[in-house]
PyMOL CGO cylinders between C-alpha atoms (Angstrom):
from pymol import cmd
from pymol.cgo import CYLINDER

trace = [
    CYLINDER, 22.02, 48.57, -0.25, 23.09, 45.27, 1.23, 0.3, 1, 1, 1, 1, 1, 1,
    CYLINDER, 23.09, 45.27, 1.23, 21.35, 44.00, 4.30, 0.3, 1, 1, 1, 1, 1, 1,
    CYLINDER, 21.35, 44.00, 4.30, 23.51, 42.81, 7.15, 0.3, 1, 1, 1, 1, 1, 1,
    CYLINDER, 23.51, 42.81, 7.15, 22.64, 40.50, 9.98, 0.3, 1, 1, 1, 1, 1, 1,
    CYLINDER, 22.64, 40.50, 9.98, 22.14, 36.89, 10.82, 0.3, 1, 1, 1, 1, 1, 1,
    CYLINDER, 22.14, 36.89, 10.82, 20.07, 34.78, 8.48, 0.3, 1, 1, 1, 1, 1, 1,
    CYLINDER, 20.07, 34.78, 8.48, 17.14, 32.86, 9.88, 0.3, 1, 1, 1, 1, 1, 1,
    CYLINDER, 17.14, 32.86, 9.88, 16.54, 29.24, 8.98, 0.3, 1, 1, 1, 1, 1, 1,
    CYLINDER, 16.54, 29.24, 8.98, 12.91, 29.26, 7.84, 0.3, 1, 1, 1, 1, 1, 1,
    CYLINDER, 12.91, 29.26, 7.84, 12.40, 25.59, 8.65, 0.3, 1, 1, 1, 1, 1, 1,
    CYLINDER, 12.40, 25.59, 8.65, 13.56, 26.05, 12.25, 0.3, 1, 1, 1, 1, 1, 1,
    CYLINDER, 13.56, 26.05, 12.25, 11.49, 29.20, 12.67, 0.3, 1, 1, 1, 1, 1, 1,
    CYLINDER, 11.49, 29.20, 12.67, 8.34, 27.50, 11.38, 0.3, 1, 1, 1, 1, 1, 1,
    CYLINDER, 8.34, 27.50, 11.38, 8.98, 24.44, 13.54, 0.3, 1, 1, 1, 1, 1, 1,
    CYLINDER, 8.98, 24.44, 13.54, 9.25, 26.70, 16.60, 0.3, 1, 1, 1, 1, 1, 1,
    CYLINDER, 9.25, 26.70, 16.60, 6.01, 28.51, 15.76, 0.3, 1, 1, 1, 1, 1, 1,
    CYLINDER, 6.01, 28.51, 15.76, 4.15, 25.26, 15.10, 0.3, 1, 1, 1, 1, 1, 1,
    CYLINDER, 4.15, 25.26, 15.10, 5.56, 23.78, 18.33, 0.3, 1, 1, 1, 1, 1, 1,
    CYLINDER, 5.56, 23.78, 18.33, 4.29, 26.74, 20.38, 0.3, 1, 1, 1, 1, 1, 1,
    CYLINDER, 4.29, 26.74, 20.38, 0.87, 26.55, 18.75, 0.3, 1, 1, 1, 1, 1, 1,
    CYLINDER, 0.87, 26.55, 18.75, 0.81, 22.78, 19.25, 0.3, 1, 1, 1, 1, 1, 1,
    CYLINDER, 0.81, 22.78, 19.25, 1.44, 23.08, 23.00, 0.3, 1, 1, 1, 1, 1, 1,
    CYLINDER, 1.44, 23.08, 23.00, -1.51, 25.46, 23.25, 0.3, 1, 1, 1, 1, 1, 1,
    CYLINDER, -1.51, 25.46, 23.25, -3.68, 23.16, 21.13, 0.3, 1, 1, 1, 1, 1, 1,
    CYLINDER, -3.68, 23.16, 21.13, -3.13, 19.87, 22.95, 0.3, 1, 1, 1, 1, 1, 1,
    CYLINDER, -3.13, 19.87, 22.95, -0.10, 18.36, 21.20, 0.3, 1, 1, 1, 1, 1, 1,
    CYLINDER, -0.10, 18.36, 21.20, -1.68, 16.82, 18.09, 0.3, 1, 1, 1, 1, 1, 1,
    CYLINDER, -1.68, 16.82, 18.09, 1.15, 17.95, 15.81, 0.3, 1, 1, 1, 1, 1, 1,
    CYLINDER, 1.15, 17.95, 15.81, 3.83, 16.28, 17.96, 0.3, 1, 1, 1, 1, 1, 1,
    CYLINDER, 3.83, 16.28, 17.96, 1.76, 13.12, 18.14, 0.3, 1, 1, 1, 1, 1, 1,
    CYLINDER, 1.76, 13.12, 18.14, 1.50, 12.97, 14.34, 0.3, 1, 1, 1, 1, 1, 1,
    CYLINDER, 1.50, 12.97, 14.34, 5.25, 13.63, 13.97, 0.3, 1, 1, 1, 1, 1, 1,
    CYLINDER, 5.25, 13.63, 13.97, 6.04, 10.77, 16.34, 0.3, 1, 1, 1, 1, 1, 1,
    CYLINDER, 6.04, 10.77, 16.34, 3.56, 8.42, 14.60, 0.3, 1, 1, 1, 1, 1, 1,
    CYLINDER, 3.56, 8.42, 14.60, 5.12, 9.19, 11.20, 0.3, 1, 1, 1, 1, 1, 1,
    CYLINDER, 5.12, 9.19, 11.20, 8.60, 8.61, 12.65, 0.3, 1, 1, 1, 1, 1, 1,
    CYLINDER, 8.60, 8.61, 12.65, 7.37, 5.24, 13.97, 0.3, 1, 1, 1, 1, 1, 1,
    CYLINDER, 7.37, 5.24, 13.97, 6.21, 4.27, 10.47, 0.3, 1, 1, 1, 1, 1, 1,
    CYLINDER, 6.21, 4.27, 10.47, 9.62, 5.13, 9.00, 0.3, 1, 1, 1, 1, 1, 1,
    CYLINDER, 9.62, 5.13, 9.00, 11.53, 3.23, 11.71, 0.3, 1, 1, 1, 1, 1, 1,
    CYLINDER, 11.53, 3.23, 11.71, 9.33, 0.14, 12.21, 0.3, 1, 1, 1, 1, 1, 1,
    CYLINDER, 9.33, 0.14, 12.21, 9.50, -1.12, 8.64, 0.3, 1, 1, 1, 1, 1, 1,
    CYLINDER, 9.50, -1.12, 8.64, 6.88, -3.03, 6.63, 0.3, 1, 1, 1, 1, 1, 1,
    CYLINDER, 6.88, -3.03, 6.63, 6.97, -6.33, 8.52, 0.3, 1, 1, 1, 1, 1, 1,
    CYLINDER, 6.97, -6.33, 8.52, 6.39, -4.76, 11.93, 0.3, 1, 1, 1, 1, 1, 1,
    CYLINDER, 6.39, -4.76, 11.93, 3.81, -2.35, 10.49, 0.3, 1, 1, 1, 1, 1, 1,
    CYLINDER, 3.81, -2.35, 10.49, 1.90, -5.31, 9.05, 0.3, 1, 1, 1, 1, 1, 1,
    CYLINDER, 1.90, -5.31, 9.05, 1.28, -6.47, 12.64, 0.3, 1, 1, 1, 1, 1, 1,
    CYLINDER, 1.28, -6.47, 12.64, 0.62, -3.08, 14.20, 0.3, 1, 1, 1, 1, 1, 1,
    CYLINDER, 0.62, -3.08, 14.20, -1.77, -0.22, 13.82, 0.3, 1, 1, 1, 1, 1, 1,
    CYLINDER, -1.77, -0.22, 13.82, -2.03, 3.08, 15.53, 0.3, 1, 1, 1, 1, 1, 1,
    CYLINDER, -2.03, 3.08, 15.53, 0.99, 4.53, 17.27, 0.3, 1, 1, 1, 1, 1, 1,
    CYLINDER, 0.99, 4.53, 17.27, -0.25, 7.14, 19.72, 0.3, 1, 1, 1, 1, 1, 1,
    CYLINDER, -0.25, 7.14, 19.72, 1.70, 9.51, 21.89, 0.3, 1, 1, 1, 1, 1, 1,
    CYLINDER, 1.70, 9.51, 21.89, 0.38, 9.58, 25.45, 0.3, 1, 1, 1, 1, 1, 1,
    CYLINDER, 0.38, 9.58, 25.45, 2.33, 12.26, 27.26, 0.3, 1, 1, 1, 1, 1, 1,
    CYLINDER, 2.33, 12.26, 27.26, 5.87, 11.39, 26.29, 0.3, 1, 1, 1, 1, 1, 1,
    CYLINDER, 5.87, 11.39, 26.29, 5.24, 7.61, 25.93, 0.3, 1, 1, 1, 1, 1, 1,
    CYLINDER, 5.24, 7.61, 25.93, 4.52, 6.04, 22.53, 0.3, 1, 1, 1, 1, 1, 1,
    CYLINDER, 4.52, 6.04, 22.53, 1.86, 3.32, 22.66, 0.3, 1, 1, 1, 1, 1, 1,
    CYLINDER, 1.86, 3.32, 22.66, 1.75, 0.96, 19.68, 0.3, 1, 1, 1, 1, 1, 1,
    CYLINDER, 1.75, 0.96, 19.68, -1.14, -1.48, 19.20, 0.3, 1, 1, 1, 1, 1, 1,
    CYLINDER, -1.14, -1.48, 19.20, -0.22, -4.95, 17.95, 0.3, 1, 1, 1, 1, 1, 1,
    CYLINDER, -0.22, -4.95, 17.95, -2.24, -7.94, 16.75, 0.3, 1, 1, 1, 1, 1, 1,
    CYLINDER, -2.24, -7.94, 16.75, -0.92, -10.59, 19.12, 0.3, 1, 1, 1, 1, 1, 1,
    CYLINDER, -0.92, -10.59, 19.12, 0.90, -11.33, 22.35, 0.3, 1, 1, 1, 1, 1, 1,
    CYLINDER, 0.90, -11.33, 22.35, 3.90, -12.85, 20.57, 0.3, 1, 1, 1, 1, 1, 1,
    CYLINDER, 3.90, -12.85, 20.57, 4.46, -9.65, 18.61, 0.3, 1, 1, 1, 1, 1, 1,
    CYLINDER, 4.46, -9.65, 18.61, 3.96, -7.53, 21.71, 0.3, 1, 1, 1, 1, 1, 1,
    CYLINDER, 3.96, -7.53, 21.71, 6.59, -9.55, 23.59, 0.3, 1, 1, 1, 1, 1, 1,
    CYLINDER, 6.59, -9.55, 23.59, 9.09, -9.50, 20.75, 0.3, 1, 1, 1, 1, 1, 1,
    CYLINDER, 9.09, -9.50, 20.75, 8.68, -5.78, 20.11, 0.3, 1, 1, 1, 1, 1, 1,
    CYLINDER, 8.68, -5.78, 20.11, 8.81, -4.95, 23.83, 0.3, 1, 1, 1, 1, 1, 1,
    CYLINDER, 8.81, -4.95, 23.83, 12.26, -6.51, 23.93, 0.3, 1, 1, 1, 1, 1, 1,
    CYLINDER, 12.26, -6.51, 23.93, 13.32, -3.93, 21.33, 0.3, 1, 1, 1, 1, 1, 1,
    CYLINDER, 13.32, -3.93, 21.33, 11.50, -0.98, 22.92, 0.3, 1, 1, 1, 1, 1, 1,
    CYLINDER, 11.50, -0.98, 22.92, 14.67, 0.84, 23.99, 0.3, 1, 1, 1, 1, 1, 1,
    CYLINDER, 14.67, 0.84, 23.99, 16.16, 0.56, 20.50, 0.3, 1, 1, 1, 1, 1, 1,
    CYLINDER, 16.16, 0.56, 20.50, 12.95, 1.94, 19.04, 0.3, 1, 1, 1, 1, 1, 1,
    CYLINDER, 12.95, 1.94, 19.04, 12.94, 4.81, 21.57, 0.3, 1, 1, 1, 1, 1, 1,
    CYLINDER, 12.94, 4.81, 21.57, 16.51, 5.81, 20.69, 0.3, 1, 1, 1, 1, 1, 1,
    CYLINDER, 16.51, 5.81, 20.69, 15.80, 5.57, 16.95, 0.3, 1, 1, 1, 1, 1, 1,
    CYLINDER, 15.80, 5.57, 16.95, 12.60, 7.61, 17.27, 0.3, 1, 1, 1, 1, 1, 1,
    CYLINDER, 12.60, 7.61, 17.27, 14.33, 10.39, 19.18, 0.3, 1, 1, 1, 1, 1, 1,
    CYLINDER, 14.33, 10.39, 19.18, 17.20, 10.41, 16.67, 0.3, 1, 1, 1, 1, 1, 1,
    CYLINDER, 17.20, 10.41, 16.67, 14.70, 10.63, 13.80, 0.3, 1, 1, 1, 1, 1, 1,
    CYLINDER, 14.70, 10.63, 13.80, 12.81, 13.44, 15.51, 0.3, 1, 1, 1, 1, 1, 1,
    CYLINDER, 12.81, 13.44, 15.51, 15.98, 15.31, 16.42, 0.3, 1, 1, 1, 1, 1, 1,
    CYLINDER, 15.98, 15.31, 16.42, 14.89, 15.70, 20.04, 0.3, 1, 1, 1, 1, 1, 1,
    CYLINDER, 14.89, 15.70, 20.04, 14.19, 13.60, 23.13, 0.3, 1, 1, 1, 1, 1, 1,
    CYLINDER, 14.19, 13.60, 23.13, 10.42, 13.57, 22.65, 0.3, 1, 1, 1, 1, 1, 1,
    CYLINDER, 10.42, 13.57, 22.65, 9.74, 9.88, 23.46, 0.3, 1, 1, 1, 1, 1, 1,
    CYLINDER, 9.74, 9.88, 23.46, 10.66, 8.61, 26.91, 0.3, 1, 1, 1, 1, 1, 1,
    CYLINDER, 10.66, 8.61, 26.91, 9.32, 5.06, 26.43, 0.3, 1, 1, 1, 1, 1, 1,
    CYLINDER, 9.32, 5.06, 26.43, 7.70, 2.81, 23.84, 0.3, 1, 1, 1, 1, 1, 1,
    CYLINDER, 7.70, 2.81, 23.84, 5.10, 0.24, 24.87, 0.3, 1, 1, 1, 1, 1, 1,
    CYLINDER, 5.10, 0.24, 24.87, 3.22, -2.39, 22.88, 0.3, 1, 1, 1, 1, 1, 1,
    CYLINDER, 3.22, -2.39, 22.88, -0.36, -3.31, 23.66, 0.3, 1, 1, 1, 1, 1, 1,
    CYLINDER, -0.36, -3.31, 23.66, -2.33, -6.24, 22.22, 0.3, 1, 1, 1, 1, 1, 1,
    CYLINDER, -2.33, -6.24, 22.22, -5.54, -5.08, 20.55, 0.3, 1, 1, 1, 1, 1, 1,
    CYLINDER, -5.54, -5.08, 20.55, -8.38, -7.33, 19.41, 0.3, 1, 1, 1, 1, 1, 1,
    CYLINDER, -8.38, -7.33, 19.41, -9.36, -4.64, 16.94, 0.3, 1, 1, 1, 1, 1, 1,
    CYLINDER, -9.36, -4.64, 16.94, -5.92, -4.76, 15.31, 0.3, 1, 1, 1, 1, 1, 1,
    CYLINDER, -5.92, -4.76, 15.31, -6.07, -8.55, 15.08, 0.3, 1, 1, 1, 1, 1, 1,
    CYLINDER, -6.07, -8.55, 15.08, -9.54, -8.34, 13.50, 0.3, 1, 1, 1, 1, 1, 1,
    CYLINDER, -9.54, -8.34, 13.50, -8.42, -5.67, 11.01, 0.3, 1, 1, 1, 1, 1, 1,
    CYLINDER, -8.42, -5.67, 11.01, -5.47, -7.83, 9.98, 0.3, 1, 1, 1, 1, 1, 1,
    CYLINDER, -5.47, -7.83, 9.98, -7.68, -10.90, 9.62, 0.3, 1, 1, 1, 1, 1, 1,
    CYLINDER, -7.68, -10.90, 9.62, -10.11, -8.96, 7.41, 0.3, 1, 1, 1, 1, 1, 1,
    CYLINDER, -10.11, -8.96, 7.41, -7.29, -7.49, 5.31, 0.3, 1, 1, 1, 1, 1, 1,
    CYLINDER, -7.29, -7.49, 5.31, -5.78, -10.95, 4.84, 0.3, 1, 1, 1, 1, 1, 1,
    CYLINDER, -5.78, -10.95, 4.84, -9.13, -12.40, 3.79, 0.3, 1, 1, 1, 1, 1, 1,
    CYLINDER, -9.13, -12.40, 3.79, -9.68, -9.55, 1.30, 0.3, 1, 1, 1, 1, 1, 1,
    CYLINDER, -9.68, -9.55, 1.30, -6.20, -10.05, -0.19, 0.3, 1, 1, 1, 1, 1, 1,
    CYLINDER, -6.20, -10.05, -0.19, -6.81, -13.79, -0.59, 0.3, 1, 1, 1, 1, 1, 1,
    CYLINDER, -6.81, -13.79, -0.59, -10.18, -13.13, -2.26, 0.3, 1, 1, 1, 1, 1, 1,
    CYLINDER, -10.18, -13.13, -2.26, -8.66, -10.56, -4.62, 0.3, 1, 1, 1, 1, 1, 1,
    CYLINDER, -8.66, -10.56, -4.62, -5.90, -12.98, -5.57, 0.3, 1, 1, 1, 1, 1, 1,
    CYLINDER, -5.90, -12.98, -5.57, -8.38, -15.76, -6.36, 0.3, 1, 1, 1, 1, 1, 1,
    CYLINDER, -8.38, -15.76, -6.36, -10.44, -13.47, -8.58, 0.3, 1, 1, 1, 1, 1, 1,
    CYLINDER, -10.44, -13.47, -8.58, -7.51, -12.10, -10.55, 0.3, 1, 1, 1, 1, 1, 1,
    CYLINDER, -7.51, -12.10, -10.55, -7.64, -12.32, -14.33, 0.3, 1, 1, 1, 1, 1, 1,
    CYLINDER, -7.64, -12.32, -14.33, -6.09, -15.37, -15.96, 0.3, 1, 1, 1, 1, 1, 1,
    CYLINDER, -6.09, -15.37, -15.96, -2.70, -14.62, -17.46, 0.3, 1, 1, 1, 1, 1, 1,
    CYLINDER, -2.70, -14.62, -17.46, -3.00, -16.13, -20.91, 0.3, 1, 1, 1, 1, 1, 1,
    CYLINDER, -3.00, -16.13, -20.91, -0.79, -15.80, -23.97, 0.3, 1, 1, 1, 1, 1, 1,
    CYLINDER, -0.79, -15.80, -23.97, -3.18, -14.72, -26.74, 0.3, 1, 1, 1, 1, 1, 1,
    CYLINDER, -3.18, -14.72, -26.74, -3.26, -16.70, -29.99, 0.3, 1, 1, 1, 1, 1, 1,
    CYLINDER, -3.26, -16.70, -29.99, -3.41, -14.36, -33.02, 0.3, 1, 1, 1, 1, 1, 1,
    CYLINDER, -3.41, -14.36, -33.02, -6.32, -14.54, -35.45, 0.3, 1, 1, 1, 1, 1, 1,
    CYLINDER, -6.32, -14.54, -35.45, -5.76, -15.53, -39.03, 0.3, 1, 1, 1, 1, 1, 1,
    CYLINDER, -5.76, -15.53, -39.03, -6.13, -12.91, -41.79, 0.3, 1, 1, 1, 1, 1, 1,
    CYLINDER, -6.13, -12.91, -41.79, -9.49, -14.43, -42.75, 0.3, 1, 1, 1, 1, 1, 1,
    CYLINDER, -9.49, -14.43, -42.75, -10.82, -14.29, -39.17, 0.3, 1, 1, 1, 1, 1, 1,
    CYLINDER, -10.82, -14.29, -39.17, -9.67, -10.69, -38.80, 0.3, 1, 1, 1, 1, 1, 1,
    CYLINDER, -9.67, -10.69, -38.80, -11.38, -9.80, -42.09, 0.3, 1, 1, 1, 1, 1, 1,
    CYLINDER, -11.38, -9.80, -42.09, -14.63, -11.33, -40.76, 0.3, 1, 1, 1, 1, 1, 1,
    CYLINDER, -14.63, -11.33, -40.76, -14.40, -9.20, -37.60, 0.3, 1, 1, 1, 1, 1, 1,
    CYLINDER, -14.40, -9.20, -37.60, -13.83, -6.06, -39.70, 0.3, 1, 1, 1, 1, 1, 1,
    CYLINDER, -13.83, -6.06, -39.70, -16.73, -6.93, -42.00, 0.3, 1, 1, 1, 1, 1, 1,
    CYLINDER, -16.73, -6.93, -42.00, -19.08, -7.45, -39.05, 0.3, 1, 1, 1, 1, 1, 1,
    CYLINDER, -19.08, -7.45, -39.05, -18.11, -4.02, -37.66, 0.3, 1, 1, 1, 1, 1, 1,
    CYLINDER, -18.11, -4.02, -37.66, -18.38, -2.25, -41.03, 0.3, 1, 1, 1, 1, 1, 1,
    CYLINDER, -18.38, -2.25, -41.03, -21.98, -1.20, -40.33, 0.3, 1, 1, 1, 1, 1, 1,
    CYLINDER, -21.98, -1.20, -40.33, -20.91, 0.98, -37.37, 0.3, 1, 1, 1, 1, 1, 1,
    CYLINDER, -20.91, 0.98, -37.37, -21.01, 4.52, -38.79, 0.3, 1, 1, 1, 1, 1, 1,
    CYLINDER, -21.01, 4.52, -38.79, -18.65, 6.21, -36.29, 0.3, 1, 1, 1, 1, 1, 1,
    CYLINDER, -18.65, 6.21, -36.29, -15.08, 5.38, -37.37, 0.3, 1, 1, 1, 1, 1, 1,
    CYLINDER, -15.08, 5.38, -37.37, -13.59, 5.74, -33.86, 0.3, 1, 1, 1, 1, 1, 1,
    CYLINDER, -13.59, 5.74, -33.86, -16.27, 3.50, -32.34, 0.3, 1, 1, 1, 1, 1, 1,
    CYLINDER, -16.27, 3.50, -32.34, -15.87, 0.98, -35.19, 0.3, 1, 1, 1, 1, 1, 1,
    CYLINDER, -15.87, 0.98, -35.19, -12.08, 0.75, -34.62, 0.3, 1, 1, 1, 1, 1, 1,
    CYLINDER, -12.08, 0.75, -34.62, -12.60, 0.35, -30.86, 0.3, 1, 1, 1, 1, 1, 1,
    CYLINDER, -12.60, 0.35, -30.86, -15.14, -2.45, -31.46, 0.3, 1, 1, 1, 1, 1, 1,
    CYLINDER, -15.14, -2.45, -31.46, -12.70, -4.23, -33.79, 0.3, 1, 1, 1, 1, 1, 1,
    CYLINDER, -12.70, -4.23, -33.79, -9.83, -3.95, -31.29, 0.3, 1, 1, 1, 1, 1, 1,
    CYLINDER, -9.83, -3.95, -31.29, -12.01, -5.23, -28.44, 0.3, 1, 1, 1, 1, 1, 1,
    CYLINDER, -12.01, -5.23, -28.44, -13.39, -8.13, -30.49, 0.3, 1, 1, 1, 1, 1, 1,
    CYLINDER, -13.39, -8.13, -30.49, -9.97, -9.18, -31.77, 0.3, 1, 1, 1, 1, 1, 1,
    CYLINDER, -9.97, -9.18, -31.77, -8.44, -9.00, -28.30, 0.3, 1, 1, 1, 1, 1, 1,
    CYLINDER, -8.44, -9.00, -28.30, -11.31, -11.03, -26.80, 0.3, 1, 1, 1, 1, 1, 1,
    CYLINDER, -11.31, -11.03, -26.80, -11.13, -13.70, -29.50, 0.3, 1, 1, 1, 1, 1, 1,
    CYLINDER, -11.13, -13.70, -29.50, -7.32, -13.98, -29.23, 0.3, 1, 1, 1, 1, 1, 1,
    CYLINDER, -7.32, -13.98, -29.23, -7.60, -14.31, -25.44, 0.3, 1, 1, 1, 1, 1, 1,
    CYLINDER, -7.60, -14.31, -25.44, -10.26, -17.04, -25.75, 0.3, 1, 1, 1, 1, 1, 1,
    CYLINDER, -10.26, -17.04, -25.75, -8.09, -18.89, -28.26, 0.3, 1, 1, 1, 1, 1, 1,
    CYLINDER, -8.09, -18.89, -28.26, -5.20, -18.64, -25.80, 0.3, 1, 1, 1, 1, 1, 1,
    CYLINDER, -5.20, -18.64, -25.80, -7.35, -20.19, -23.06, 0.3, 1, 1, 1, 1, 1, 1,
    CYLINDER, -7.35, -20.19, -23.06, -8.37, -23.02, -25.40, 0.3, 1, 1, 1, 1, 1, 1,
    CYLINDER, -8.37, -23.02, -25.40, -4.74, -23.67, -26.35, 0.3, 1, 1, 1, 1, 1, 1,
    CYLINDER, -4.74, -23.67, -26.35, -3.66, -23.67, -22.69, 0.3, 1, 1, 1, 1, 1, 1,
    CYLINDER, -3.66, -23.67, -22.69, -6.49, -26.04, -21.72, 0.3, 1, 1, 1, 1, 1, 1,
    CYLINDER, -6.49, -26.04, -21.72, -5.62, -28.38, -24.59, 0.3, 1, 1, 1, 1, 1, 1,
    CYLINDER, -5.62, -28.38, -24.59, -2.00, -28.53, -23.36, 0.3, 1, 1, 1, 1, 1, 1,
    CYLINDER, -2.00, -28.53, -23.36, -3.12, -29.24, -19.78, 0.3, 1, 1, 1, 1, 1, 1,
    CYLINDER, -3.12, -29.24, -19.78, -5.79, -31.84, -20.59, 0.3, 1, 1, 1, 1, 1, 1,
    CYLINDER, -5.79, -31.84, -20.59, -4.91, -35.41, -19.62, 0.3, 1, 1, 1, 1, 1, 1,
    CYLINDER, -4.91, -35.41, -19.62, -4.22, -37.70, -22.54, 0.3, 1, 1, 1, 1, 1, 1,
    CYLINDER, -4.22, -37.70, -22.54, -5.95, -41.04, -23.02, 0.3, 1, 1, 1, 1, 1, 1,
    CYLINDER, -5.95, -41.04, -23.02, -3.05, -42.58, -24.99, 0.3, 1, 1, 1, 1, 1, 1,
    CYLINDER, -3.05, -42.58, -24.99, -2.50, -45.46, -22.58, 0.3, 1, 1, 1, 1, 1, 1,
]
cmd.load_cgo(trace, "trace")
């Protein structure tokens, strides 16, 4: 027997149920939806200078790391509001405001310092210089006493790779060394 009647869009039905529960629970779901929409709309450059987009009533408050960014973004607040509401599919946000936060500035300063430190400690990119057949044979002979075949092969691979990398560093340093030909 065929069932007749109007179909129900499950997504819409669930959104309605969640919306009703959210109103009873303080609005956390809507706040998260708006914050996620902000992340999609703002883009990586703006997000790199902001943190925390919070819905207060129907106004979105975005914390920025400096007055210049707050001023520039405030000039675009209406465009952001329209884009947010279009993304959400409803008029949920009545205004967007930008507030300077010392905490945001400090977080960005720390992140920048960490990124600089990580970059300075990155591994040297060196073209390895292959070992000769005789050198490779010496490595294999020195590892021959390792009884476990898998462990022996791993030790050979690691030793060869390390030696080739060190030879690459030596070759690079020799090319970069100043000459005393004059």
